Backbone bond lengths (Angstrom), bond angles and torsions (degrees), N, CA, C in turn:
res aa  C-N    CA-C-N  psi(-1)  N-CA   C-N-CA  omega(-1)  CA-C   N-CA-C  phi
1 X - - - 1.411 - - 1.478 106.28 -
2 X 1.355 119.28 -42.12 1.492 119.26 176.68 1.482 113.66 -60.12
3 X 1.357 114.93 -38.94 1.486 121.74 -178.88 1.543 110.82 -62.28
4 X 1.372 112.88 -40.48 1.424 119.37 -177.76 1.596 110.79 -63.55
5 X 1.299 109.40 -45.76 1.476 121.39 178.24 1.462 108.58 -58.19
6 X 1.329 122.69 -41.81 1.434 121.07 -174.62 1.555 105.43 -71.28
7 X 1.305 119.43 -36.60 1.502 121.00 -177.49 1.510 110.55 -63.78
8 X 1.351 115.20 -38.99 1.479 118.74 -179.04 1.545 109.45 -67.77
9 X 1.303 113.90 -37.67 1.458 116.24 -178.01 1.530 107.62 -67.66
10 X 1.338 119.19 -43.40 1.395 118.80 -177.79 1.484 115.12 -67.02
11 X 1.337 112.76 -41.09 1.485 118.07 173.54 1.452 115.92 -59.37
12 X 1.428 114.30 -41.92 1.439 116.14 176.28 1.530 115.70 -59.87
13 X 1.323 116.03 -44.38 1.454 121.66 175.64 1.477 113.47 -58.01
14 X 1.259 117.13 -42.91 1.467 124.68 178.06 1.607 111.03 -57.57
15 X 1.374 112.16 -53.91 1.428 116.94 -178.77 1.510 113.06 -60.69
16 X 1.392 116.37 -42.08 1.333 120.41 -179.55 1.561 113.18 -64.64
17 X 1.405 112.79 -33.22 1.450 114.64 175.74 1.568 113.72 -67.83
18 X 1.339 113.12 -35.85 1.574 113.98 175.70 1.459 112.41 -63.44
19 X 1.400 117.50 -39.53 1.407 119.97 -175.61 1.511 110.09 -67.15
20 X 1.390 112.37 -43.67 1.529 112.65 173.35 1.453 117.86 -53.99
21 X 1.456 112.61 -46.50 1.498 116.95 176.32 1.503 114.81 -56.61
22 X 1.280 118.01 -42.58 1.470 127.12 179.52 1.580 107.57 -59.84
23 X 1.332 113.54 -47.55 1.433 117.89 -177.68 1.602 111.62 -61.33
24 X 1.410 111.19 -43.04 1.356 113.47 177.81 1.524 118.32 -64.53
25 X 1.356 114.84 -34.31 1.461 123.48 177.13 1.526 108.04 -69.06
26 X 1.335 119.56 -35.88 1.451 121.00 178.37 1.529 111.71 -67.09
27 X 1.291 112.65 -38.39 1.553 118.67 -177.32 1.587 108.79 -68.91
28 X 1.430 118.35 -24.97 1.417 118.18 -179.57 1.449 114.55 -82.30
29 X 1.357 115.87 -13.36 1.548 118.77 -179.57 1.480 109.24 -78.66
30 X 1.361 117.78 142.62 1.486 120.44 176.71 1.555 111.11 -64.94
31 X 1.293 115.14 148.08 1.447 116.82 -175.08 1.510 114.29 -78.51
32 X 1.410 113.60 -36.75 1.395 118.32 -177.22 1.437 109.41 -122.76
33 X 1.390 119.13 79.10 1.391 123.02 -176.04 1.482 109.33 -87.71
34 X 1.354 115.59 122.61 1.461 121.61 -179.76 1.474 113.05 -80.33
35 X 1.322 121.50 146.79 1.462 124.01 179.01 1.507 112.51 -62.29
36 X 1.295 115.12 135.49 1.458 117.53 -170.44 1.619 108.86 -71.03
37 X 1.272 113.98 -24.19 1.496 114.96 -176.01 1.546 112.84 -100.90
38 X 1.382 114.42 23.89 1.437 114.32 178.45 1.576 112.73 -76.56
39 X 1.267 116.90 127.67 1.425 121.78 -171.23 1.527 112.15 -72.24
40 X 1.318 118.19 134.53 1.492 123.05 -178.09 1.507 107.49 -65.59
41 X 1.355 113.47 141.11 1.506 122.30 179.09 1.533 111.32 -110.73
42 X 1.353 114.21 134.95 1.507 114.67 178.38 1.514 111.93 -61.85
43 X 1.290 115.83 149.53 1.468 123.08 -176.94 1.488 110.06 -78.51
44 X 1.361 120.08 -12.20 1.454 122.06 -179.34 1.585 107.92 -131.00
45 X 1.206 117.25 150.05 1.531 121.62 174.03 1.473 114.01 -66.94
46 X 1.316 118.15 126.03 1.454 117.63 -178.80 1.521 107.97 -119.93
47 X 1.362 116.53 147.13 1.440 121.35 -176.52 1.527 109.94 -145.10
48 X 1.322 118.05 170.71 1.458 121.60 -177.04 1.600 107.55 -157.65
49 X 1.281 112.74 140.42 1.461 122.13 164.39 1.413 106.57 -100.02
50 X 1.289 120.48 120.93 1.507 127.95 -175.47 1.593 107.11 -112.24
51 X 1.314 115.69 118.18 1.455 119.70 -179.52 1.567 111.04 -100.96
52 X 1.373 118.59 14.44 1.543 119.87 173.61 1.420 114.40 61.66
53 X 1.391 123.65 19.76 1.411 119.64 177.24 1.563 116.83 -86.01
54 X 1.332 110.91 -7.05 1.492 114.30 179.14 1.541 112.63 -103.22
55 X 1.272 118.01 167.26 1.485 122.26 168.70 1.446 109.90 -60.42
56 X 1.348 121.10 113.07 1.460 126.71 -176.54 1.578 109.72 -53.24
57 X 1.292 119.31 -40.07 1.416 121.66 -175.18 1.570 113.73 -73.85
58 X 1.313 116.36 -18.85 1.388 122.01 177.18 1.621 114.81 -110.47
59 X 1.247 112.56 1.95 1.406 118.47 179.03 1.549 112.79 -73.78
60 X 1.398 115.39 113.35 1.446 118.86 -168.79 1.629 106.96 -71.10
61 X 1.306 120.57 -27.74 1.453 123.85 -179.72 1.514 109.23 -66.12
62 X 1.362 115.52 -47.81 1.417 118.15 -179.39 1.545 114.29 -66.70
63 X 1.307 114.52 -29.65 1.433 119.25 177.80 1.598 108.94 -66.98
64 X 1.352 115.26 -44.85 1.503 119.46 173.29 1.461 110.80 -56.16
65 X 1.388 120.47 -39.44 1.371 121.05 -179.84 1.531 113.30 -67.46
66 X 1.261 116.40 -33.09 1.464 120.00 176.07 1.522 115.57 -70.09
67 X 1.435 112.02 -24.52 1.414 117.64 171.24 1.585 113.59 -85.76
68 X 1.351 114.50 5.01 1.468 118.48 177.12 1.540 106.97 67.68
69 X 1.298 117.56 28.44 1.493 120.02 178.71 1.543 109.52 -96.20
70 X 1.298 118.97 -19.22 1.457 118.02 175.40 1.567 110.12 -148.37
71 X 1.301 114.18 162.76 1.544 119.07 178.73 1.412 112.09 -103.78
72 X 1.342 120.93 139.56 1.395 124.02 175.16 1.497 110.04 -90.30
73 X 1.366 112.80 134.74 1.441 119.51 -175.32 1.593 109.96 -107.11
74 X 1.385 116.54 147.64 1.426 122.35 170.55 1.579 107.45 -78.56
75 X 1.270 114.30 160.44 1.520 122.91 -175.86 1.520 107.67 -62.01
76 X 1.402 122.15 -32.01 1.397 122.72 -174.48 1.544 109.97 -95.11
77 X 1.346 115.74 6.58 1.479 117.44 -179.38 1.501 109.73 -89.67
78 X 1.260 123.02 127.88 1.420 122.99 -179.10 1.573 111.91 -83.65
79 X 1.302 118.89 163.41 1.405 120.14 174.67 1.546 108.87 -138.83
80 X 1.353 111.59 132.64 1.466 116.43 -170.25 1.569 112.90 -91.23
81 X 1.350 116.36 -8.40 1.436 122.43 -178.19 1.476 111.39 -86.66
82 X 1.408 112.98 -159.21 1.405 123.89 -178.83 1.609 106.03 -87.73
83 X 1.307 113.77 133.99 1.456 119.94 -179.85 1.494 112.00 -120.66
84 X 1.356 115.91 129.87 1.509 121.22 -178.16 1.560 101.48 -83.15
85 X 1.275 118.35 115.68 1.559 119.49 -173.01 1.495 107.31 -150.40
86 X 1.337 121.07 147.34 1.423 123.53 173.12 1.534 112.74 -69.14
87 X 1.266 119.14 -8.07 1.447 120.34 177.64 1.497 116.06 -89.48
88 X 1.377 113.95 -3.51 1.396 119.82 -177.81 1.527 111.81 -60.98
89 X 1.288 118.76 159.11 1.427 123.65 177.78 1.497 116.00 -112.50
90 X 1.330 114.64 -5.65 1.459 122.53 179.13 1.473 115.26 -146.30
91 X 1.319 123.88 162.92 1.404 123.93 -177.70 1.609 110.33 -84.68
92 X 1.266 118.31 146.96 1.378 121.39 170.93 1.499 110.57 -64.01
93 X 1.299 121.87 142.10 1.410 128.99 -178.91 1.510 114.05 -156.44
94 X 1.329 112.81 -179.76 1.461 116.15 -177.47 1.595 112.84 -61.97
95 X 1.269 119.54 -20.54 1.462 119.65 178.62 1.503 111.32 -74.24
96 X 1.452 116.77 -9.12 1.459 118.45 172.41 1.580 113.21 -91.61
97 X 1.340 113.11 -2.46 1.492 112.86 -167.87 1.499 113.03 -65.96
98 X 1.325 116.90 -33.56 1.490 117.53 -179.23 1.455 109.82 -65.96
99 X 1.286 121.57 -42.55 1.492 123.02 175.36 1.555 113.13 -64.90
100 X 1.304 117.80 -34.47 1.357 120.51 175.92 1.542 114.90 -69.40
101 X 1.262 116.65 -33.44 1.499 121.22 176.40 1.504 107.93 -72.98
102 X 1.343 119.05 -35.14 1.441 117.91 -179.75 1.491 113.51 -83.81
103 X 1.263 119.33 -39.03 1.486 122.51 -169.88 1.558 116.25 -114.23
104 X 1.397 111.12 -25.15 1.475 116.57 174.55 1.444 114.21 107.35
105 X 1.369 115.44 -175.82 1.545 118.15 -172.38 1.509 100.29 -142.25
106 X 1.422 113.27 131.92 1.347 122.81 -179.56 1.544 116.75 -127.84
107 X 1.318 117.84 160.84 1.492 116.67 -178.53 1.548 106.87 -134.65
108 X 1.258 113.88 155.70 1.562 118.88 175.45 1.502 106.35 -99.47
109 X 1.284 122.05 117.82 1.389 122.55 -176.82 1.604 108.65 -99.54
110 X 1.272 117.80 117.35 1.472 120.96 -175.56 1.618 102.33 -158.37
111 X 1.321 112.10 168.99 1.469 117.49 176.65 1.532 110.57 -81.15
112 X 1.332 114.43 145.04 1.395 121.68 -179.51 1.609 109.22 -68.23
113 X 1.264 114.49 -25.90 1.448 119.03 -178.26 1.528 114.93 -88.52
114 X 1.450 114.34 -4.14 1.458 115.75 179.65 1.535 108.53 -129.95
115 X 1.394 117.32 41.62 1.433 117.73 -176.76 1.603 110.21 -65.61
116 X 1.291 114.25 -32.33 1.507 113.78 177.99 1.402 121.08 -67.69
117 X 1.426 112.44 -14.54 1.507 117.94 177.38 1.565 113.58 -82.83
118 X 1.339 117.86 -8.67 1.400 123.11 -173.99 1.498 114.09 -91.16
119 X 1.319 123.44 120.41 1.435 128.20 -176.77 1.456 111.23 -71.81
120 X 1.310 122.34 67.46 1.442 121.21 -174.62 1.544 112.00 -61.95
121 X 1.317 119.40 -26.04 1.406 125.12 -176.65 1.564 109.95 -67.53
122 X 1.363 114.02 -26.82 1.487 119.56 -178.96 1.505 110.58 -78.86
123 X 1.367 122.68 -15.97 1.394 122.45 -177.52 1.494 110.21 -83.58
124 X 1.244 114.79 115.05 1.406 121.67 178.71 1.543 114.67 -81.85
125 X 1.296 114.49 99.15 1.440 117.64 178.74 1.548 109.44 -138.55
126 X 1.334 117.60 143.07 1.357 125.01 -175.92 1.502 116.81 -87.90
127 X 1.294 115.60 -18.23 1.499 121.14 -173.46 1.522 111.43 -140.99
128 X 1.354 120.82 67.05 1.450 120.94 176.07 1.538 109.47 -70.83
129 X 1.410 113.15 135.97 1.424 117.90 179.06 1.538 115.20 -133.04
130 X 1.306 117.76 155.71 1.443 119.79 177.35 1.526 107.83 -101.11
131 X 1.360 114.84 167.21 1.356 124.87 170.23 1.549 108.80 -105.75
132 X 1.374 118.55 145.79 1.454 121.90 172.68 1.497 111.36 -75.38
133 X 1.351 114.91 178.15 1.433 117.71 179.08 1.442 113.36 -61.61
134 X 1.329 114.67 131.08 1.521 125.60 172.28 1.505 110.85 -150.30
135 X 1.227 117.87 162.53 1.441 122.83 -178.99 1.496 113.81 -111.44
136 X 1.440 113.45 129.62 1.415 117.32 -175.55 1.476 115.01 -69.91
137 X 1.222 120.88 145.01 1.441 125.31 176.46 1.516 116.89 -120.72
138 X 1.461 114.01 1.32 1.422 115.38 171.77 1.433 117.60 -68.07
139 X 1.370 121.75 155.52 1.459 123.55 -173.25 1.462 112.59 -58.61
140 X 1.377 121.16 -29.60 1.462 122.31 -176.28 1.479 110.24 -75.13
141 X 1.313 119.09 -44.96 1.448 118.68 -172.07 1.548 111.40 -120.10
142 X 1.301 114.42 34.96 1.510 116.27 -171.70 1.540 110.25 -58.47
143 X 1.314 113.55 134.32 1.533 120.47 175.17 1.535 112.37 79.52
144 X 1.264 121.58 1.52 1.452 123.54 174.90 1.479 113.72 -91.49
145 X 1.370 116.82 127.32 1.446 118.62 -175.94 1.582 108.48 -67.19
146 X 1.273 112.91 140.60 1.534 123.78 168.01 1.491 112.09 70.78
147 X 1.226 126.10 -15.00 1.473 125.28 -176.21 1.554 111.04 -88.12
148 X 1.269 113.64 62.25 1.463 123.27 -178.80 1.509 116.40 -74.91
149 X 1.306 117.10 148.76 1.420 123.61 172.64 1.601 107.33 -75.92
150 X 1.307 116.48 171.28 1.517 118.46 174.07 1.485 113.62 -58.80
151 X 1.283 119.77 -48.60 1.388 121.19 -175.28 1.611 110.05 -65.28
152 X 1.308 114.02 -38.87 1.518 117.43 178.28 1.604 107.74 -65.86
153 X 1.320 116.15 -42.61 1.487 115.05 178.83 1.567 110.89 -63.13
154 X 1.253 117.44 -51.05 1.494 119.54 -178.00 1.677 110.35 -58.06
155 X 1.290 114.15 -42.36 1.405 119.64 -177.01 1.568 106.36 -69.13
156 X 1.296 123.59 -44.90 1.451 126.13 -179.14 1.600 104.69 -56.87
157 X 1.262 118.49 -50.41 1.447 123.42 -174.52 1.582 107.20 -62.94
158 X 1.187 120.75 -44.80 1.484 122.54 178.49 1.574 111.35 -64.09
159 X 1.281 116.39 -40.73 1.467 118.49 178.60 1.635 106.91 -64.89
160 X 1.305 119.76 -45.89 1.424 121.25 177.80 1.489 114.31 -57.00
161 X 1.314 113.57 -30.38 1.495 120.80 179.64 1.566 114.05 -85.70
162 X 1.339 113.80 -8.95 1.487 118.68 -179.06 1.500 113.98 96.52
163 X 1.295 118.34 10.26 1.430 124.45 -178.01 1.508 113.74 -105.04
164 X 1.470 114.04 55.86 1.418 118.54 -172.12 1.504 115.16 -68.84
165 X 1.311 119.27 -28.23 1.434 126.78 179.80 1.608 110.45 -60.04
166 X 1.299 116.36 -44.90 1.449 117.83 176.85 1.497 112.40 -72.67
167 X 1.354 118.27 -33.22 1.437 121.14 175.11 1.566 111.92 -62.02
168 X 1.227 115.83 -40.74 1.482 118.49 177.16 1.490 113.53 -72.02
169 X 1.314 116.97 -24.15 1.517 119.52 179.38 1.510 104.86 -72.88
170 X 1.309 118.07 -43.43 1.481 122.19 177.43 1.499 115.72 -60.65
171 X 1.364 115.93 -48.55 1.403 121.02 -178.07 1.572 114.08 -71.28
172 X 1.354 110.94 -20.78 1.476 118.83 -179.66 1.574 111.76 -69.65
173 X 1.367 118.74 -11.71 1.363 122.52 178.03 1.479 116.61 -85.75
174 X 1.438 112.55 5.42 1.561 117.14 -175.10 1.572 96.76 -133.55
175 X 1.407 108.63 143.22 1.464 118.05 178.23 1.502 110.40 -66.10
176 X 1.309 121.43 -29.13 1.376 124.49 -179.39 1.399 118.78 -95.39
177 X 1.481 116.43 1.75 1.419 125.44 -172.35 1.548 111.27 -57.04
178 X 1.312 117.92 -39.85 1.454 118.47 -178.65 1.491 114.85 -60.92
179 X 1.430 112.31 -27.70 1.501 117.98 -177.29 1.468 109.07 -62.99
180 X 1.389 120.99 -35.48 1.430 118.85 -175.94 1.616 110.62 -70.54
181 X 1.261 117.95 -35.68 1.471 116.32 173.30 1.543 114.66 -70.30
182 X 1.415 113.07 -30.45 1.414 113.04 174.53 1.514 118.15 -74.39
183 X 1.341 112.56 -36.91 1.436 115.43 -180.00 1.561 111.88 -69.27
184 X 1.231 116.90 -29.27 1.499 121.97 -174.02 1.551 109.83 -111.53
185 X 1.308 121.17 17.49 1.401 127.26 -177.67 1.500 112.77 -46.43
186 X 1.225 117.45 -55.70 1.578 125.29 -167.36 1.480 106.75 -71.21
187 X 1.286 117.34 -50.15 1.487 120.34 -177.13 1.523 114.16 -71.74
188 X 1.267 116.61 -32.77 1.500 122.20 171.18 1.527 109.53 -59.86
189 X 1.287 114.14 -46.99 1.534 119.48 179.75 1.573 110.40 -57.62
190 X 1.295 116.46 -43.93 1.444 119.54 179.94 1.551 115.78 -70.91
191 X 1.398 114.31 -34.54 1.361 118.97 177.15 1.575 110.03 -68.16
192 X 1.299 114.92 -40.58 1.478 118.21 -172.02 1.572 109.26 -69.91
193 X 1.292 121.08 -6.42 1.465 123.50 -179.54 1.533 106.33 -91.00
194 X 1.347 119.67 -13.15 1.504 120.66 -176.64 1.423 111.93 -80.03
195 X 1.264 118.22 150.18 1.487 126.89 -173.63 1.575 113.08 -96.49
196 X 1.449 112.08 -25.69 1.449 116.99 -171.40 1.528 106.50 -152.37
197 X 1.400 117.23 174.69 1.387 123.79 -173.11 1.503 110.82 -66.62
198 X 1.309 116.66 -35.77 1.456 119.89 -177.04 1.553 109.75 -61.96
199 X 1.289 115.80 -42.37 1.510 121.69 -178.32 1.525 106.88 -67.53
200 X 1.230 119.29 -37.65 1.558 122.73 -179.85 1.532 109.21 -62.10
201 X 1.342 117.54 -46.04 1.417 124.90 -174.06 1.504 108.18 -67.71
202 X 1.434 116.77 -37.80 1.460 120.38 178.27 1.609 107.77 -66.16
203 X 1.329 117.27 -44.91 1.525 120.86 -179.27 1.532 106.86 -60.76
204 X 1.309 117.43 -45.51 1.483 123.53 -177.36 1.566 106.43 -54.81
205 X 1.378 114.29 -59.83 1.468 116.70 -170.82 1.646 110.66 -62.99
206 X 1.347 113.68 -35.88 1.491 115.49 172.85 1.523 110.47 -63.75
207 X 1.282 121.00 -44.05 1.458 119.21 179.83 1.475 113.88 -62.21
208 X 1.416 119.57 -38.80 1.439 120.69 -171.10 1.629 104.59 -76.91
209 X 1.342 120.74 -24.63 1.519 119.98 -176.32 1.545 103.49 -76.59
210 X 1.277 115.99 -29.08 1.558 119.80 -177.19 1.521 115.38 -85.80
211 X 1.253 116.18 -17.34 1.550 123.23 -177.65 1.553 111.13 -93.55
212 X 1.313 113.54 121.91 1.416 113.19 178.74 1.571 113.11 -94.22
213 X 1.352 112.87 -9.56 1.498 118.01 177.82 1.580 104.61 -156.17
214 X 1.456 113.72 159.75 1.382 118.02 176.46 1.430 109.80 -65.39
215 X 1.375 120.79 138.56 1.476 121.27 176.28 1.500 111.94 -61.21
216 X 1.391 112.18 137.42 1.445 117.59 -176.17 1.551 111.75 -105.57
217 X 1.319 111.48 151.77 1.409 116.82 175.77 1.563 110.28 -87.23
218 X 1.308 123.95 150.32 1.416 121.23 171.24 1.473 116.73 -44.00
219 X 1.390 125.70 135.03 1.383 121.50 -173.16 1.489 119.75 -52.34
220 X 1.343 112.57 -36.11 1.485 116.18 177.64 1.480 113.89 -63.03
221 X 1.318 117.42 -46.15 1.487 121.91 174.90 1.529 114.22 -63.15
222 X 1.300 117.34 -39.40 1.429 119.76 177.02 1.454 113.32 -61.90
223 X 1.352 114.63 -44.35 1.445 119.23 179.85 1.562 112.06 -63.39
224 X 1.366 114.74 -35.97 1.534 121.93 177.86 1.468 107.35 -62.48
225 X 1.339 122.07 -47.85 1.477 124.07 -174.91 1.507 108.64 -65.57
226 X 1.329 118.76 -40.94 1.436 124.09 -179.72 1.536 112.28 -62.63
227 X 1.345 114.33 -40.13 1.526 120.60 -177.44 1.512 104.48 -66.87
228 X 1.359 118.83 -41.85 1.473 118.69 178.12 1.487 112.73 -53.13
229 X 1.345 114.89 -38.78 1.430 115.54 -177.02 1.485 114.94 -78.55
230 X 1.425 118.24 -32.67 1.324 123.72 168.98 1.511 121.83 -61.30
231 X 1.351 112.97 -32.00 1.462 121.61 179.87 1.527 113.74 -70.84
232 X 1.285 115.83 -12.45 1.506 123.15 175.10 1.493 111.28 68.46
233 X 1.329 115.39 -132.18 1.430 124.65 -173.71 1.599 114.02 -62.63
234 X 1.373 114.58 -27.58 1.435 119.68 -177.91 1.468 113.71 -74.29
235 X 1.485 116.29 -19.42 1.322 116.90 -175.83 1.545 119.92 -65.28
236 X 1.302 113.08 -22.13 1.393 122.62 179.64 1.521 117.31 -127.33
237 X 1.395 113.07 27.57 1.441 118.28 -175.43 1.442 110.29 -68.36
238 X 1.363 114.37 -36.80 1.628 116.26 -177.85 1.421 110.17 -66.12
239 X 1.430 119.58 -34.09 1.322 122.74 -177.00 1.564 114.73 -70.80
240 X 1.290 117.37 -13.24 1.548 121.20 -170.35 1.450 107.95 -106.46
241 X 1.320 119.87 12.19 1.502 121.26 -179.52 1.587 108.83 -62.21
242 X 1.255 117.27 124.48 1.514 117.35 177.04 1.408 116.20 91.68
243 X 1.447 116.04 -9.25 1.494 118.07 -174.26 1.548 104.08 -76.53
244 X 1.401 111.55 155.41 1.488 116.84 173.51 1.509 111.03 -72.85
245 X 1.390 122.63 159.67 1.381 120.05 -178.69 1.439 114.21 -73.01
246 X 1.349 121.66 162.14 1.448 125.74 -178.50 1.534 109.11 -71.64
247 X 1.354 114.84 139.31 1.392 123.38 -179.45 1.524 110.15 -106.77
248 X 1.383 115.81 159.52 1.458 121.59 176.11 1.563 110.19 -60.81
249 X 1.340 115.14 142.47 1.396 117.31 -176.77 1.648 105.45 -93.17
250 X 1.287 110.92 111.65 1.501 118.84 -179.44 1.459 115.13 -67.72
251 X 1.366 121.35 -29.48 1.355 123.50 173.80 1.582 112.56 -64.45
252 X 1.291 112.25 -40.49 1.529 120.10 179.43 1.521 109.07 -65.21
253 X 1.319 115.46 -42.80 1.519 126.99 178.98 1.659 105.33 -53.91
254 X 1.317 106.88 -58.64 1.469 114.19 -173.74 1.458 115.11 -65.14
255 X 1.338 116.57 -30.54 1.461 119.88 178.25 1.556 109.23 -70.79
256 X 1.295 118.27 -42.80 1.441 123.67 177.79 1.493 110.98 -57.65
257 X 1.386 118.38 -43.42 1.395 120.04 -179.64 1.469 111.38 -67.65
258 X 1.252 125.37 -36.98 1.446 127.98 179.94 1.489 106.42 -65.52
259 X 1.358 117.91 -37.46 1.487 117.17 -173.58 1.554 108.13 -73.39
260 X 1.365 117.58 -33.25 1.474 120.82 172.84 1.471 111.83 -61.80
261 X 1.274 120.25 -43.57 1.422 122.79 -177.66 1.537 113.23 -66.34
262 X 1.360 111.21 -33.22 1.520 115.10 -179.81 1.425 110.17 -73.74
263 X 1.367 118.58 -33.25 1.539 124.83 -179.56 1.515 106.71 -66.30
264 X 1.426 120.31 -34.08 1.391 122.93 -175.42 1.596 110.42 -75.73
């Protein structure tokens, strides 16, 4: 009888010890643990009008849309935020940041060779803005001044407004994205110090008078970026894992229909 009592006492202490250990382990765990694979979200709303003039598989704007980083707009859909557009009268700057935070930032995606085909007048936007002088780093227009892709344009505008974190998030979706920041490092730094459009234009003009040639990337990195472009679809195959398939561009279809009607 005494032996049995001793066993019960020993067993009880062991069970109580395990319970105490489990309780301490539970207390050490975070209460609200976020999923590790949760995708980052831009701090501002991003959007795009896409006129289907570019190769859909190489269009940076459409790729961002497939990552759910921006929303695609129809031609007749208005946008109340800042829009990067050739019809703008002033440069985007920090004075636009409040509007961008409230209403968002949009870009017009079209081919630089077909600007006259885009019905900019039909795009209802309250704050069209231009970008200052910058050099493209995308594989299609590498080294060309001002011929930026959608992701480069959006990222540049965000940096000028002080939203560098979101800009890096967008560029990080492309293998060559870091090259844009590297190629324009010095001028972006100067632009980002400006408070308004007039200051940015002043910095741009001063910069251009001092530069005798377009800033060049180190040869090894330049060759790497160009090879990415030459390799076509395979260059970003790894980055597209899990993305939904490309869909037909309704803006492009609608534009073609209207052109046929006009010709009749």
